[in-house]
C-alpha positions in Angstrom: 19.1 16.0 -5.4 21.2 15.7 -8.3 21.3 14.0 -11.5 22.3 10.6 -10.5 19.9 10.5 -7.9 19.6 6.4 -7.3 15.9 5.8 -5.5 15.2 2.5 -4.2 11.7 1.5 -4.0 10.8 -1.7 -2.0 7.3 -3.8 -2.8 6.9 -1.7 -6.4 5.1 -4.5 -8.1 2.4 -4.0 -5.3 -0.7 -2.4 -5.4 0.4 1.1 -3.8 3.8 0.5 -4.8 3.3 0.3 -8.7 1.7 3.9 -8.3 4.4 5.2 -6.5 6.9 4.2 -9.2 4.9 5.2 -12.0 4.7 8.4 -10.4 8.3 8.9 -9.8 9.6 7.7 -13.5 7.0 9.9 -14.7 7.9 12.7 -12.8 11.3 12.4 -12.2 13.0 11.8 -15.9 16.7 12.3 -14.0 16.0 9.8 -11.0 17.1 6.4 -11.6 14.3 4.4 -10.1 15.2 0.6 -9.0 12.2 -1.6 -8.1 13.0 -4.3 -5.7 10.6 -6.6 -5.0 10.0 -10.7 -4.2 6.8 -11.1 -6.5 4.7 -12.9 -3.6 1.5 -13.1 -4.8 0.7 -10.0 -4.2 3.5 -8.6 -6.6 2.3 -8.4 -10.4 4.7 -6.7 -12.7 1.7 -6.5 -15.5 1.2 -3.2 -13.0 4.3 -1.3 -14.7 3.6 -2.8 -18.2 3.1 0.8 -19.1 7.1 2.1 -17.9 9.0 -1.1 -17.4 11.0 0.2 -21.0 11.7 3.4 -19.4 15.6 4.5 -19.5 15.0 5.6 -15.6 13.3 2.3 -14.5 14.9 -0.9 -13.0 13.8 -4.4 -12.0 15.0 -6.2 -9.2 13.9 -9.5 -7.9 14.8 -10.3 -4.7 13.9 -10.8 -0.8 14.2 -8.1 1.9 14.8 -10.9 4.2 17.8 -12.0 2.6 20.5 -9.7 5.0 23.4 -10.3 2.8 21.7 -9.8 -0.7 20.4 -6.4 0.7 23.8 -5.4 1.6 25.6 -6.6 -1.9 22.7 -4.4 -3.6 23.7 -1.6 -1.5 27.3 -2.0 -2.0 26.7 -2.4 -5.9 24.1 0.8 -6.6 25.0 2.7 -3.8 21.3 4.6 -3.2 20.8 8.1 -2.3 17.0 7.2 -0.8 14.8 4.2 0.1 11.0 3.9 -0.2 10.0 1.1 1.9 6.8 -0.2 1.1 7.7 -3.5 0.5 5.2 -6.0 3.4 3.1 -8.6 4.0 -0.1 -6.3 4.8 -3.4 -8.7 4.8 -4.7 -9.2 8.3 -6.4 -12.4 7.8 -3.2 -14.3 6.4 -1.5 -12.8 9.2 -3.9 -14.4 11.6 -2.7 -17.8 9.4 0.8 -17.3 9.4 1.8 -14.7 11.8 6.0 -15.7 11.7 5.6 -14.5 7.8 4.8 -11.2 8.7 7.2 -11.2 11.4 9.9 -12.1 8.9 8.9 -9.8 6.0 7.9 -6.6 8.0 9.9 -6.8 10.7 13.2 -8.9 9.8 13.3 -7.5 6.4 13.0 -3.4 7.1 15.9 -3.8 9.9 17.8 -5.4 7.1 17.1 -2.5 4.8 18.0 -0.1 7.8 21.3 -1.6 8.5 22.2 -1.1 4.5 20.9 2.1 4.6 23.1 3.9 7.5 26.1 1.7 6.3 28.9 4.1 4.8 29.2 8.1 4.6 26.3 9.1 2.4 23.5 10.5 4.3 20.3 8.5 2.9 16.5 9.1 3.3 14.5 6.2 4.7 11.1 6.5 4.1 9.0 3.9 5.6 5.4 3.7 4.7 2.8 2.1 7.4 -0.4 2.0 8.0 -3.2 3.2 10.4 -4.0 -0.3 11.9 -0.7 0.3 14.5 -2.8 2.5 16.4 -5.4 0.2 17.3 -9.6 0.7 16.9 -11.7 3.7 17.8 -14.8 4.1 19.3 -17.3 6.5 17.4 -15.7 9.4 17.9 -12.3 10.9 17.5 -9.4 10.5 15.1 -5.7 9.2 14.8 -3.0 11.7 15.0 0.5 11.4 14.9 0.4 11.5 18.9 -2.1 8.3 19.0 -0.7 5.4 21.3 0.2 2.4 19.2 -2.3 -0.4 20.2 -2.0 -3.3 17.4 -4.8 -5.9 17.1 -4.0 -8.2 14.9 -0.5 -9.9 14.0 -0.2 -7.6 11.0 -0.4 -4.3 12.5 1.8 -6.0 15.6 4.2 -6.8 12.7 4.0 -3.1 11.4 4.2 -1.1 14.7 7.6 -3.1 15.5 9.1 -2.2 12.1 8.0 1.4 12.8 9.6 1.8 16.3 12.7 0.4 14.8 12.9 3.0 11.6 12.4 5.6 14.9 15.1 3.8 16.9 17.5 3.9 14.1 17.0 7.6 13.7 17.7 8.5 17.5 20.3 5.6 17.8 22.3 6.1 14.4 20.9 9.6 13.2 19.7 7.9 10.0 17.2 10.2 8.0 13.9 9.0 8.2 10.0 9.8 8.1 7.5 7.6 8.3 3.8 7.7 7.3 0.9 5.8 8.5 -2.2 5.6 6.0 -5.5 4.7 5.7 -7.4 2.2 3.7 -6.2 2.6 0.0 -8.5 1.9 -3.0 -8.3 2.2 -7.0 -6.6 0.6 -9.7 -4.4 -2.5 -9.6 -5.7 -3.6 -6.0 -5.0 -7.3 -5.6 -8.7 -8.9 -5.7 -8.5 -10.1 -2.3 -9.1 -6.9 -0.8 -12.7 -5.5 0.1 -13.5 -3.5 -2.7 -11.8 -5.3 -5.7 -13.5 -8.6 -4.5 -16.7 -7.1 -4.4 -16.2 -5.6 -8.0 -15.2 -9.4 -9.3 -17.6 -11.1 -7.1 -20.6 -8.8 -8.3 -19.1 -8.7 -12.4 -19.7 -13.0 -11.8 -22.5 -12.5 -9.9 -20.8 -14.4 -7.1 -21.8 -13.7 -2.7 -19.8 -10.7 -1.5 -18.7 -12.0 1.7 -19.4 -8.8 4.8 -17.8 -9.3 7.9 -20.4 -9.8 10.7 -23.0 -6.8 10.3 -20.7 -4.6 8.2 -20.9 -1.9 11.0 -16.8 -1.6 10.6 -15.9 2.1 9.8 -12.8 2.4 7.5 -11.6 5.8 6.2 -10.1 5.2 2.3 -8.0 6.8 0.3 -7.5 6.6 -3.4 -4.2 5.3 -4.1 -3.0 8.0 -6.6 -3.7 10.7 -3.9 -1.5 8.8 -1.5 1.6 8.5 -4.1 1.1 12.0 -4.7 1.5 12.4 -0.5 4.5 10.0 -0.6 6.1 12.0 -3.1 5.4 15.0 -1.0 7.0 13.5 1.8 9.8 12.0 0.3 10.8 15.1 -0.6 9.8 17.7 1.9 8.8 15.7 4.9 11.1 16.8 7.9 13.6 14.2 8.9 12.6 11.8 12.0 8.7 13.0 11.8 6.0 10.7 10.9 3.1 12.0 9.1 -0.8 10.6 9.1 -2.2 10.5 5.4 -5.8 9.9 4.9 -9.0 10.7 3.0 -11.5 12.4 5.8 -13.9 9.9 4.2 -15.3 7.2 6.9 -17.8 4.6 5.4 -19.0 1.5 7.0 -18.3 -1.5 5.1 -22.0 -2.1 4.6 -22.6 1.3 3.4 -19.9 0.9 1.4 -21.0 -2.0 -0.5 -24.5 -0.9 -0.9 -23.0 2.3 -2.7 -20.5 -0.2 -4.6 -23.6 -2.6 -5.6 -25.4 0.3 -7.2 -22.6 2.1 -9.1 -21.8 -1.5 -10.1 -25.6 -2.0 -11.7 -25.6 1.2 -13.3 -22.0 0.6 -15.2 -23.3 -3.1 -15.9 -27.1 -1.9 -17.1 -28.6 -3.8 -14.2 -31.7 -3.0 -12.5 -30.5 -1.3 -9.4 -30.6 -3.4 -6.3 -29.4 -6.9 -8.6 -25.9 -6.6 -6.8 -27.4 -6.0 -3.6 -28.8 -9.2 -3.6 -25.9 -10.9 -3.4 -24.7 -9.4 0.4 -24.3 -12.4 2.3 -22.9 -12.1 5.9 -20.3 -13.9 7.3 -18.9 -14.7 10.9 -16.5 -11.7 12.0 -13.4 -11.7 11.7 -11.0 -12.4 15.0 -9.8 -8.8 16.6 -11.8 -6.9 14.1 -10.8 -3.0 15.2 -14.3 -1.4 15.0 -13.5 2.0 13.4 -10.1 3.8 11.9 -10.1 7.6 10.9 -7.7 9.7 10.2 -6.6 13.4 11.3 -4.0 14.6 8.1 -4.1 18.2 9.2 -0.3 18.0 9.9 0.6 17.0 6.6 -2.3 19.4 5.2 -0.8 22.4 7.5 3.1 21.4 7.0 3.3 19.9 3.6 -0.1 21.3 1.9 -1.2 18.1 0.4 -4.8 17.0 0.6 -6.9 14.4 -1.8 -7.8 15.1 -5.0 -10.7 13.2 -5.5 -14.0 12.6 -3.3 -14.8 8.7 -2.5 -17.7 8.6 -4.9 -15.0 9.9 -8.0 -12.5 7.7 -6.6 -14.7 4.8 -6.4 -16.2 5.3 -10.1 -13.2 5.7 -11.6 -12.1 2.6 -9.8 -14.9 0.5 -11.0 -14.7 1.6 -14.6 -10.8 0.4 -14.5 -11.8 -2.7 -13.7 -14.6 -2.9 -15.7 -11.8 -2.2 -18.7 -9.1 -4.3 -17.2 -11.1 -7.7 -16.7 -8.7 -9.5 -18.7 -6.0 -8.1 -15.7 -8.7 -9.2 -13.4 -8.8 -13.0 -14.9 -4.7 -13.5 -15.0 -4.5 -12.2 -11.4 -7.7 -14.3 -10.3 -6.7 -17.4 -12.1 -3.3 -16.9 -11.2 -1.8 -16.7 -15.1 -0.1 -13.4 -13.9 3.0 -15.1 -12.3 4.2 -16.0 -15.4 4.4 -12.2 -16.5 7.8 -12.1 -15.0 9.3 -14.8 -16.6 8.6 -14.1 -19.8 9.3 -10.2 -20.0 12.7 -10.7 -18.1 14.3 -13.7 -18.3 16.0 -13.6 -21.3 17.3 -9.9 -20.7 
């Protein structure tokens, strides 16, 4: 790619997106990186405080659901590639308000696809999806790229739909696309409504640790920086029209994860082992709660040479240490104060 390469990263102020933006800013100084984010509750520009003055970084506030805005954006900047992470992603929120997920995850993706296919330039469109589109596994087996789609929540149904649209634009219009479906991520800057950061914050404040059902649900966990490295690799080396599963080969029952996290937090906080575990509270299970997800990432490993860099134990310890070092960030997010950062930093630029 040339020295004037322009890449649009959608949802770059979110959890995974901010790690992707940071990686591309630092690893590819010749690229111009445009971070497009609506700054919903999950978008936090404080996540990018360390790189937001970089000469190759540009922030744009906007909504991918606004088709006119998207068309104008592409006309103005003529992007060479798109890495599409912007999405509504919390299952509980999708159950409460499914139409919002349809608009952002489906309509927003189609708006981007329409803009990307216009003109003579051959652009790469990389769509980041989720393992939840595959549904639920029993006690054995893994999701592969050939696994039949079987979404069980409005969130996963909206992501499955967007995946199908991306593939359709490859078949119909010849758009250069790649897709990846990833397992659960964890790490720094994760919005504290999700299991691991919520639990860290609750333990820190001696609040109850809610666990759905009996905590028997199994998830495959991947450190967010390892996901960012996979995205980097797939964007640059992935074969057009292909799907790549990204996973940690790292399955944990929710209750086992929470107990391990409790012990880790007790050590870090200097508490007697077992103190935090007493905060565990079992609550009514979530509707449509898939039992088990597990990813077969062998295609990504065999074709592109990717593998996770840290074990779950190492990654979780790094994550806990980050949150305990950044309690001010955590407090600003949980109080809602972080929403003022955009106004303070960007309004007068």
